[in-house]
C-alpha positions as CSV (number, residue, x, y, z in Angstrom):
1,M,-144.5,-165.9,-130.9
2,G,-143.8,-168.3,-128.0
3,S,-140.5,-169.4,-126.6
4,I,-137.5,-170.6,-128.6
5,S,-138.1,-174.2,-127.6
6,D,-141.8,-173.9,-128.6
7,R,-140.7,-173.1,-132.2
8,A,-137.9,-175.7,-132.4
9,G,-140.1,-178.3,-134.0
10,S,-142.5,-176.0,-135.9
11,G,-140.8,-175.9,-139.3
12,E,-139.8,-172.4,-138.6
13,W,-136.1,-171.6,-138.7
14,R,-134.4,-168.5,-137.3
15,L,-132.5,-166.1,-139.5
16,F,-129.7,-163.8,-138.3
17,K,-129.0,-161.5,-141.3
18,N,-126.6,-158.6,-141.3
19,L,-126.8,-156.3,-144.3
20,T,-125.8,-153.0,-142.5
21,H,-122.1,-153.5,-141.9
22,S,-119.2,-156.0,-142.2
23,V,-118.0,-157.6,-138.9
24,S,-114.7,-158.4,-137.4
25,T,-113.4,-162.0,-137.5
26,A,-113.9,-162.3,-133.7
27,E,-117.6,-161.2,-133.9
28,G,-118.5,-163.2,-136.9
29,L,-116.9,-166.4,-135.8
30,A,-118.3,-166.1,-132.3
31,W,-121.8,-165.6,-133.6
32,D,-121.4,-168.8,-135.7
33,D,-120.0,-170.8,-132.8
34,A,-123.0,-169.9,-130.7
35,L,-125.4,-171.3,-133.3
36,P,-125.0,-175.1,-132.6
37,Q,-124.7,-174.3,-128.9
38,S,-128.1,-172.7,-129.0
39,V,-129.7,-175.6,-130.9
40,A,-128.1,-178.2,-128.6
41,R,-128.5,-176.5,-125.2
42,H,-131.0,-173.7,-125.6
43,G,-133.8,-175.4,-127.5
44,S,-133.5,-173.3,-130.6
45,P,-134.6,-174.5,-134.0
46,P,-131.9,-174.4,-136.8
47,I,-130.3,-171.0,-137.2
48,L,-129.0,-169.5,-140.4
49,H,-126.5,-166.6,-140.1
50,L,-125.8,-164.6,-143.3
51,Y,-123.3,-161.7,-143.1
52,T,-120.0,-160.4,-144.4
53,F,-116.6,-159.9,-142.8
54,I,-114.2,-156.9,-143.0
55,P,-111.1,-157.7,-145.1
56,S,-109.7,-160.7,-143.4
57,V,-108.2,-164.2,-143.7
58,I,-109.4,-167.2,-141.7
59,V,-107.6,-170.5,-141.4
60,G,-109.2,-173.9,-140.7
61,K,-109.2,-175.4,-137.2
62,Y,-106.3,-177.8,-137.8
63,Q,-104.0,-175.6,-139.9
64,D,-100.7,-174.0,-138.8
65,I,-101.5,-170.3,-139.3
66,E,-97.8,-169.3,-139.4
67,A,-97.2,-171.8,-142.2
68,A,-100.4,-170.9,-144.0
69,L,-100.1,-167.1,-144.0
70,R,-97.5,-164.4,-144.5
71,L,-98.5,-162.7,-141.3
72,E,-96.3,-159.7,-141.7
73,R,-98.1,-158.8,-145.0
74,C,-101.5,-159.3,-143.3
75,R,-100.5,-156.8,-140.6
76,A,-99.0,-154.3,-143.1
77,R,-102.2,-154.4,-145.2
78,G,-104.5,-154.2,-142.2
79,I,-105.9,-157.6,-142.9
80,E,-107.4,-159.4,-139.9
81,Y,-106.5,-163.0,-139.4
82,N,-108.1,-165.6,-137.1
83,R,-108.9,-169.4,-136.8
84,R,-112.4,-170.8,-137.1
85,S,-113.7,-173.9,-135.3
86,T,-114.5,-175.8,-138.4
87,G,-112.0,-177.8,-140.6
88,G,-110.8,-177.1,-144.1
89,G,-108.4,-174.6,-145.6
90,T,-107.6,-170.9,-145.6
91,V,-110.3,-168.5,-146.9
92,I,-110.0,-164.8,-147.8
93,M,-113.1,-162.9,-146.6
94,G,-114.5,-159.4,-147.2
95,P,-117.5,-157.3,-147.8
96,E,-118.2,-158.9,-151.2
97,I,-118.1,-162.5,-150.0
98,V,-121.2,-164.0,-148.4
99,A,-120.3,-165.6,-145.1
100,L,-122.8,-168.3,-144.0
101,G,-123.1,-170.1,-140.7
102,L,-125.7,-172.7,-140.0
103,G,-126.4,-174.4,-136.6
104,I,-128.5,-177.6,-137.1
105,N,-129.1,-181.0,-135.5
106,V,-127.3,-183.8,-137.3
107,D,-130.5,-185.8,-137.3
108,Y,-132.6,-183.1,-138.9
109,P,-134.9,-184.6,-141.7
110,G,-133.3,-184.3,-145.1
111,L,-129.7,-184.0,-143.8
112,K,-127.5,-186.9,-144.8
113,K,-125.2,-188.6,-142.2
114,G,-121.5,-187.9,-141.7
115,V,-119.4,-185.0,-143.0
116,G,-119.7,-186.2,-146.6
117,G,-123.5,-186.4,-146.2
118,V,-123.7,-182.9,-144.7
119,F,-121.7,-181.5,-147.5
120,D,-123.8,-183.3,-150.1
121,S,-127.1,-182.1,-148.5
122,L,-126.1,-178.5,-148.0
123,S,-124.3,-178.1,-151.2
124,R,-127.6,-178.8,-152.9
125,V,-129.0,-175.7,-151.2
126,L,-126.2,-173.6,-152.5
127,I,-126.4,-175.0,-156.0
128,R,-130.1,-174.1,-155.9
129,A,-129.3,-170.6,-154.7
130,L,-126.7,-170.0,-157.4
131,D,-129.2,-171.4,-160.0
132,H,-131.7,-168.8,-158.8
133,V,-129.3,-166.0,-159.8
134,G,-128.3,-167.6,-163.1
135,V,-125.1,-169.5,-162.2
136,R,-124.9,-173.3,-162.8
137,A,-122.6,-174.9,-160.2
138,H,-121.8,-178.4,-159.0
139,F,-120.4,-180.0,-155.9
140,Q,-116.8,-181.1,-156.2
141,P,-115.7,-183.4,-153.3
142,K,-114.3,-183.0,-150.8
143,N,-115.6,-179.5,-150.1
144,D,-115.9,-177.1,-153.1
145,L,-118.7,-175.8,-155.3
146,E,-117.4,-175.2,-158.8
147,V,-118.5,-173.5,-162.0
148,K,-116.8,-174.9,-165.1
149,G,-113.9,-176.3,-163.0
150,R,-113.4,-173.1,-161.0
151,K,-114.1,-172.7,-157.3
152,I,-117.0,-170.3,-156.3
153,A,-117.6,-171.5,-152.7
154,G,-115.9,-173.5,-150.0
155,L,-117.6,-175.6,-147.4
156,S,-116.6,-176.6,-143.9
157,A,-118.2,-178.2,-140.9
158,A,-117.7,-179.3,-137.3
159,S,-119.8,-181.4,-135.0
160,E,-118.8,-180.8,-131.4
161,A,-121.9,-179.5,-129.7
162,D,-123.7,-182.7,-128.6
163,T,-125.7,-183.8,-131.7
164,C,-125.6,-180.4,-133.4
165,L,-123.1,-179.2,-136.1
166,L,-121.9,-175.9,-137.4
167,F,-121.7,-175.6,-141.2
168,H,-119.7,-172.8,-142.8
169,T,-119.6,-171.4,-146.4
170,S,-117.8,-168.6,-148.0
171,L,-119.5,-167.8,-151.4
172,L,-117.6,-165.5,-153.7
173,V,-119.8,-162.7,-155.1
174,D,-116.6,-160.9,-155.8
175,F,-113.0,-161.6,-154.8
176,D,-109.5,-160.0,-154.7
177,I,-107.2,-162.7,-156.2
178,A,-104.1,-160.4,-155.9
179,L,-104.7,-160.1,-152.1
180,M,-104.9,-163.9,-151.8
181,T,-101.6,-164.4,-153.6
182,D,-99.9,-161.7,-151.6
183,I,-100.8,-163.0,-148.1
184,M,-101.1,-166.8,-148.5
185,N,-98.4,-169.4,-148.3
186,T,-99.8,-172.2,-150.4
187,P,-97.8,-175.4,-150.3
188,V,-96.3,-176.3,-153.7
189,I,-97.7,-179.8,-153.3
190,K,-101.2,-178.4,-153.2
191,L,-100.8,-176.3,-156.3
192,E,-99.1,-179.1,-158.2
193,D,-101.9,-181.5,-157.3
194,K,-104.6,-179.1,-158.6
195,G,-102.6,-178.6,-161.8
196,Y,-102.9,-174.8,-161.7
197,N,-100.0,-172.3,-162.0
198,C,-101.9,-169.3,-160.5
199,F,-105.0,-168.7,-158.5
200,S,-106.8,-166.9,-161.3
201,Q,-107.2,-170.2,-163.0
202,R,-108.7,-171.8,-160.0
203,M,-111.2,-169.2,-158.7
204,T,-114.4,-167.6,-160.1
205,T,-117.1,-165.3,-158.7
206,V,-120.8,-164.8,-159.1
207,R,-120.3,-161.4,-160.8
208,H,-117.7,-162.8,-163.2
209,E,-120.0,-165.7,-164.3
210,L,-123.0,-163.3,-164.7
211,G,-121.2,-160.4,-166.2
212,R,-123.2,-158.0,-164.0
213,N,-123.0,-156.4,-160.6
214,L,-125.2,-158.7,-158.5
215,S,-125.4,-157.4,-154.9
216,V,-124.5,-159.3,-151.8
217,A,-128.1,-158.7,-150.6
218,E,-129.5,-160.4,-153.7
219,M,-127.2,-163.4,-153.2
220,M,-128.3,-163.7,-149.5
221,E,-131.9,-163.5,-150.5
222,A,-131.4,-166.4,-153.0
223,I,-129.7,-168.5,-150.3
224,Q,-132.6,-167.9,-147.9
225,T,-135.1,-168.9,-150.6
226,A,-133.1,-172.0,-151.4
227,F,-133.0,-173.2,-147.8
228,E,-136.8,-172.7,-147.6
229,E,-137.4,-174.7,-150.8
230,E,-134.9,-177.5,-150.0
231,F,-136.0,-178.2,-146.4
232,G,-139.7,-177.1,-146.7
233,I,-139.4,-174.5,-143.9
234,A,-139.9,-170.8,-143.3
235,F,-137.5,-168.3,-141.8
236,R,-138.2,-165.8,-139.1
237,E,-135.8,-162.9,-139.0
238,D,-134.4,-162.8,-135.4
239,S,-131.5,-161.7,-133.3
240,P,-129.7,-163.4,-130.5
241,D,-131.5,-163.4,-127.1
242,D,-129.7,-162.8,-123.8
243,W,-128.5,-166.4,-123.4
244,E,-127.0,-166.3,-127.0
245,Q,-125.5,-162.9,-126.5
246,N,-123.7,-164.1,-123.4
247,T,-122.5,-167.2,-125.3
248,I,-121.2,-164.9,-128.2
249,H,-119.4,-162.6,-125.7
250,R,-117.8,-165.6,-124.0
251,F,-116.5,-166.9,-127.4
252,I,-115.1,-163.5,-128.3
253,E,-113.4,-163.1,-124.9
254,E,-112.1,-166.6,-124.4
255,R,-111.5,-167.8,-128.0
256,F,-111.3,-165.4,-131.0
257,T,-109.3,-162.6,-129.3
258,Q,-106.8,-165.0,-127.7
259,D,-103.4,-165.8,-129.2
260,Q,-103.7,-169.3,-127.6
261,W,-106.6,-170.0,-129.9
262,I,-105.4,-168.1,-133.0
263,F,-101.9,-169.7,-132.9
264,S,-102.9,-173.0,-131.3
265,H,-101.2,-175.0,-134.1
266,R,-98.2,-172.8,-134.5
267,H,-95.2,-174.2,-136.4
268,P,-93.1,-176.2,-133.9
269,R,-89.9,-174.5,-133.0
270,T,-88.1,-177.7,-132.0
271,R,-86.2,-180.1,-134.2
272,M,-89.0,-181.9,-135.9
273,G,-89.5,-183.7,-139.2
274,V,-92.4,-182.6,-141.4
275,G,-94.4,-184.9,-143.6
276,Q,-96.7,-183.3,-146.1
277,L,-99.1,-185.5,-148.1
278,K,-102.0,-184.5,-150.4
279,T,-104.9,-187.0,-149.8
280,R,-108.4,-187.5,-150.9
281,G,-109.5,-185.9,-147.6
282,G,-107.3,-182.9,-147.8
283,L,-103.7,-181.8,-147.2
284,L,-102.1,-183.7,-144.3
285,E,-99.1,-182.1,-142.4
286,I,-97.4,-184.2,-139.8
287,Y,-94.8,-182.7,-137.4
288,L,-92.9,-185.4,-135.7
289,S,-89.9,-185.8,-133.3
290,L,-88.2,-189.1,-132.4
291,S,-86.5,-190.3,-129.3
292,G,-84.4,-193.3,-130.3
293,G,-86.7,-195.3,-132.4
294,S,-89.9,-194.1,-130.8
295,I,-92.3,-191.2,-131.5
296,E,-91.7,-188.6,-128.8
297,H,-94.1,-185.9,-130.1
298,I,-96.5,-185.7,-133.0
299,L,-98.8,-182.9,-134.3
300,I,-101.4,-183.6,-136.9
301,T,-102.5,-180.5,-138.9
302,G,-103.9,-179.7,-142.4
303,D,-107.0,-178.7,-144.2
304,F,-109.0,-181.9,-143.5
305,F,-112.2,-182.4,-141.5
306,S,-112.4,-184.1,-138.1
307,T,-112.9,-183.2,-134.5
308,S,-110.5,-182.1,-131.8
309,E,-111.3,-185.2,-129.8
310,N,-110.5,-187.5,-132.7
311,I,-107.2,-185.8,-133.5
312,H,-106.1,-185.8,-129.9
313,R,-107.0,-189.5,-129.6
314,I,-104.8,-190.3,-132.5
315,E,-101.9,-188.2,-131.4
316,N,-102.1,-189.7,-127.9
317,A,-102.2,-193.2,-129.3
318,L,-99.0,-192.6,-131.2
319,K,-96.9,-191.1,-128.5
320,W,-93.9,-193.4,-127.6
321,T,-95.0,-195.8,-130.3
322,S,-92.2,-197.5,-132.2
323,A,-91.7,-195.5,-135.5
324,L,-92.1,-198.7,-137.6
325,R,-95.0,-199.0,-140.0
326,E,-96.6,-202.0,-138.3
327,S,-96.5,-200.3,-134.9
328,I,-97.8,-197.0,-136.2
329,E,-100.7,-198.7,-138.1
330,S,-101.5,-200.9,-135.1
331,N,-101.7,-198.0,-132.7
332,I,-103.8,-195.9,-135.0
333,A,-106.1,-198.8,-135.6
334,S,-106.6,-199.3,-131.9
335,V,-108.6,-196.0,-131.7
336,W,-109.8,-195.7,-135.3
337,H,-113.4,-195.6,-136.5
338,D,-115.0,-194.8,-139.8
339,N,-114.6,-191.2,-141.0
340,M,-112.4,-190.4,-138.0
341,I,-110.7,-188.0,-140.4
342,Y,-113.0,-187.6,-143.3
343,G,-111.6,-189.1,-146.5
344,I,-108.4,-190.4,-144.9
345,D,-107.7,-194.0,-143.9
346,V,-105.1,-195.6,-141.5
347,S,-102.7,-196.5,-144.3
348,T,-102.7,-193.0,-145.7
349,L,-102.1,-191.4,-142.3
350,T,-99.3,-193.8,-141.7
351,D,-97.7,-192.9,-145.0
352,A,-97.7,-189.2,-143.9
353,I,-96.2,-190.1,-140.5
354,L,-93.4,-192.1,-142.1
355,L,-92.6,-189.2,-144.5
356,A,-92.2,-187.0,-141.4
357,K,-90.0,-189.6,-139.8
358,Q,-87.8,-189.8,-142.9
359,N,-87.4,-186.0,-142.9
360,Q,-86.8,-185.9,-139.2
361,V,-84.0,-188.4,-139.5
362,R,-82.4,-186.2,-142.2
363,L,-82.3,-183.1,-140.0
């Protein structure tokens, strides 16, 4: 078959598909994080990973896991929890939910530019896959697929492996809404914004829409076919080679089994003001402490899409800045570029910071 690098430009993509068992959060997330690494540094063509998790809950990269989840209930119910390397919000996973990871070069033909472009391009694949099984869906920015106004899949992405990105999807073949409401702490502002008083009005599943028991294997097959049709490629079922296995093992050992990663945005224990603002790009949560009239410490979290480098640059630019609007906006603007935080601008970010300042002063 030739080496991996020989096939990288051949129109043949690799497919890692697991139908035999559901995996732990550490294993599934580590496999996915290895995908863009292999494309960027190992000469692999795009890799699609289709699989399912054991009952678990996974927060986005920039979320505060202790604020997002009722961890004691997760532990009592034997629900694993972890943090993925892509942005977005909390997702409940399990054997009846298709987990999808895709590693691909951002310049691949047919893939639009930027986070919004990636979501638009790859949502078309998923819409096609759902259409193949008889479900009509549409893309609802910033990152949902919906059927008749109800979410059936969530999308997330990160681009931190040279010019390659990792795209994530959780597609609801079936779903335990009662579990979601029991273990999640969903901010009131987010529920009010969506106009729903319970999750059952917000979510739907493939089986519910079809009225029949479609299997996870059938849904995976439809996704595979949709990718082939959309990008004009063919899949070769494969498994990780030695280099990729070593990369997966490293991510398991150094990232997804470490408290430092899982709780990396834990709720601050010091006297800090919190600013929570629902924006076009997602929920912004700002934790801020003042020293006199200056920002001593700031933490930017939420279910938005960005990169660690961008968030750190903003946080560093704001430290010891005067906590006045003009100073905050000026310092953010000094490091800002388009889509630094997808769907959020300098003025909106400043509004959230000032809200945190107001709440900090009240403490």
